[in-house]
N, C-alpha and C positions, 0 to 999 in steps of 0.2 A: 493336252491337259492342263487346265486352269491349276493355279496353286490355291490351295485352301487360306480363305483370310485368317489372320492372326486377331480379329474382332469378332465379336460376337454379332451376331444379326441387330439392328437397330443401333450400336452403340455407337458407331460412327454419326448418325443422324443426331442420336441424340446429344453426343459430345460437343459437335459443332452447333448445335442451336444453343446449349447452354453456355459454352464459351465465350460464340459472338456477343450475345446479350451481358453477360459480364463484364466482356472486353468495353462495351459502348457505355455500360454504367461506370466503371472506372474511369473511363474519360471524362465523364460527367464531373467526376469530384474536383477535376482541376479546370473545369471548363471556363475559359475567360475570353470577352469578345475583344476584339481587336482593338477598334477605336470607341475610346470611352465617352466621346461626346455623344455617340448615338448609341446607346447599351441596347437597345431594343431593336435595332436593324435586323429583320429576317433571315438576310442573305450570310450574317455572320455566323447564326446559331446554325444555318442550315451546311455552311461549309465545315463546320466544325463536326456536326456529326455525320456527315459523309465521310468525311476523311477519318473519323475515328470507326466507323461502320467497316470501311473497306480495310483498316488493319487489322480489326477484330476478325474479321473474315480470314483473312492471311494466318492468322497465330491460330485459329483455330483449325485449320484444315491442314498445317504444316505437320503435327506430329502425327497423326493418323496416316497420313501420307508416307512419311518416314518408315514407320512400323509396318506398311506396307512394300517395304524396298524402292520407293519411289523417291531414290536420292536425289533425283531433279527439283525436288520440292524446296532445297536448298536456295536455289536460283531465285526462288520468291524472295527471300530476304534480302538478296543484292538490289532485286528490283524495287522492293517497299525502301530501302535506305536511300537509294536514287531518288525514288518518289516524294519521300519527306524532305529531302535537301531543295529538289527543285520546289515543292511549294513554300519553303523557308525564303529561298531567294525570290518567289514572286511576291511573298510579303514584304520583304525587303525592298523591292522596286517599287511596290504600292507605297508603302510608308514614305519612301524619300521623294518619291513624287507628291505626295498630300503635304510633305514636308515644306517644300517650296512654297506653298501657298499658304503657309501659316503667319499668322500675325506673330506669334512666339513659337517658334521650331521646336523641335524635341532634340534636334543636334545627331548628329551621325552616331555617336556613340550609344544613345539612346534606342534609336531605330536597330542597331546591330544587337542589342541586348534582347528586344524584343522578338525578332527575328529567329535567334536562337534559339529562344524559351520556346518558340512556336514550333520550331523542329523537334525538340526535346520532348514535348507534350504530344506528339503521333507517337512516340515509341510507348506509350502508356498502354493503349488498346493492344498494340499487338504485343506484347511480354504478359499482360494479364490473361488475354484470352489465349495464349500459348500454356501459362501456368494451369488455368481453368480447364482445358482441355485434356491435359497430361492427367491432373488428379482425378478429373472424371472416369477417364479409361482405366487408370489404376484402381480406382474402388468399385467401378461397375462391371468391367470386363475380366480383372484378375482375382480381386478380394471377392467379387461376387457380390456386393451390396446392392441395395435397390437404388430405382430412381434418386429418392429424395434425399437419400446420406448421399449419393454421389455428387448431386447437383450441391448440399451445403459444403460439402468439402471442396468441391470446386470454387463455391463463393468465398470462401474463407483463404484460400490460397490466392484467388484474383485480387481479395481485398487487401492483402498483404502486400502484394506486389505494388497494386495502386496507393497505398500508403508511404509505402518506401519511396516510390519516385517521386509522391507529392510533396514528401519532405525534402529531396534531395531540389527539389525545382522551388523550393521556397527560398525567397531571396529575405536577406537582413533587411532591414531598413534603417533610416536616418537616426530614428530613435535608440536604436542600437550601439550607436557610435558617438551620437551627438546630443546635446541639449539645445531646444530651439526657444527662445526669447523674442519678446516685443522689443522694437529698437524704435528709436527717435529720429525722424526726419527734420532735418534743421538747413537753413542757409547759412551761409557764409559769402553776403553780396550775392552774385548769383551762382555760386558755386553748391549744389547739391552734396549733402554730407549725410549718413546715416552713422550715426553714433560716433562722430567726429570723423567717420572714413570717406574719403572722397569718391562721388559718384562721377559726378559730370558736372558740364557747364550747361546751366538752363536760361537761355536768354530773355525768353517773354515772361515778362512778369504774371500773365494769367495762368502760365504752365505753374510758375512756382506755387502761386495761389492755389492751384488745384493740387500740386503736392502736399502742401501744409492742411489742407483742409479735407481731400479726401484720400492722401496715399497710406498706406500701410509700410510697415517694414519690419523685417526681423532678422535675428542674429543667430547664428548657428555656430555653436561651440562645442568642439570637438572633446572626448573625455580624454584623450591624449594624444601625445605626438604621432602616434602611428595613425591614428583615425584621422589627424589633419589632412594628412595625405590623401584620404579619401573624400573629406568634403571639400577641400580646396582645388580637388579635380574640376578642370572646364566640363568634361562629359557631363559629371554628377551635379553640378551646379545647375547647368541648363535643363537638365532633367527636372529637378526640384522646380524651377521656374516655369517650365510647360505645364508640370502638374497644378501647379497654382494656376495659371490661365484655363486650364482644361475643366476646374472645378469652381472657380469665382469669376472669369472671365478676365478681360482687361478693358479699362475706358480708354480707348486708343484707337485710332482709324489709321489705315495704311501711310497716310501722308504725314502725321503728326511725329516728326522725328525728335520732338522734345521729350516726349513719355518715353522713358527709358525703360527697358525688361533687360536689364543686366544685373550681375552680382560683383561685389569686389571683395577682396580678401585684404583681412588687416593681419598684418605680419608680425605686427607687434603683440596684439593679444590673441593671435592663431586662431583666428575666426574668420567668417564671412557671413556677410551683410546684402540684403536684398531689399532693396526699394521696390513697392508696386502699388500701382492707383487700379484695384479691382472694381469691377460693377458691383458684387457683392462686398460690403465694406463689414468684415467680421474677423477680426484680428485672431480669435481661438481657432476659426477654421481654417484661415491661413497656416496657423502654429501646426495644427494636425496635419495637414495635406504636407508640410514641409515634414513632420516626422515620419510620416507613412511612406515617404519615398522609398522605392528599392534604391539599393546599392547596385551600381552596375559593376561588371566585372573589369571593366577597363580602370575604374576608379580602385578597384582591388590591387590592382597590381602596383599602384603606388605605395600601399600601404607598410610592404617590405622594405621598401628603401627609405622611409622614413623614420623605421623603428631602428633602422641600423645607426642611426644618428641619436637614439636615448641612451 
């Protein structure tokens, strides 16, 4: 004799449909395309939507299965975590392969930051659909509210989960820890300097003229000694340079070794200077790009070390 279901007829079907849709919509709140150089690539959007849909389906079906004493549904979560970790690892490998061919690479620290964030965002659909499913079943099956009220309750719950995770995933930017100013490029004979800070030796006169006529430079001044630990981190500095390259381009070919895409630290002023020869000559845009660069986790680790010396 079959056991009677704890869910009324149609509740499972409706809760699954509502929770799945809400889970996908919550993922859309933090949808980011992986490669910002090509923000309209269809395969990036398709990959994100398919991943969020699978996670939402899993979250939507888990609670009804548990209510029916199908405890094997718990293994779905273990499988999901493994799949999300696998996706993040694949993303990490892809980014590293692409980075090797970049004129201005992201750097391993930035690649790791992107991959870890990619994995975290996969859980938004899973958790928001799980919450939506639970609230829909509570209101519709136990409190006996109608479909509309139950859907609204599920949407509110899923939205709260989505906003909480979105807030958690939000990264502070350079603007939160430092001031970015325009800096002056000049030469001491053949030595390239920015605000008096040594950058490198530029042997070709044509290249020196390009720096003087076409080059832009910024100085990043941290708000405290603790923040200096962040902006002076090599991975963080490389992330800033890469972001400038992504948005402004670089007037350099692969064989032009005299065109430097590096940064240097001024330990006297406790600041970082970056010279750059972009294709788009706009210092205000360059400053804004540097300000909006996210702070990566490896750089945050230096923060506490420097604060101990204050």
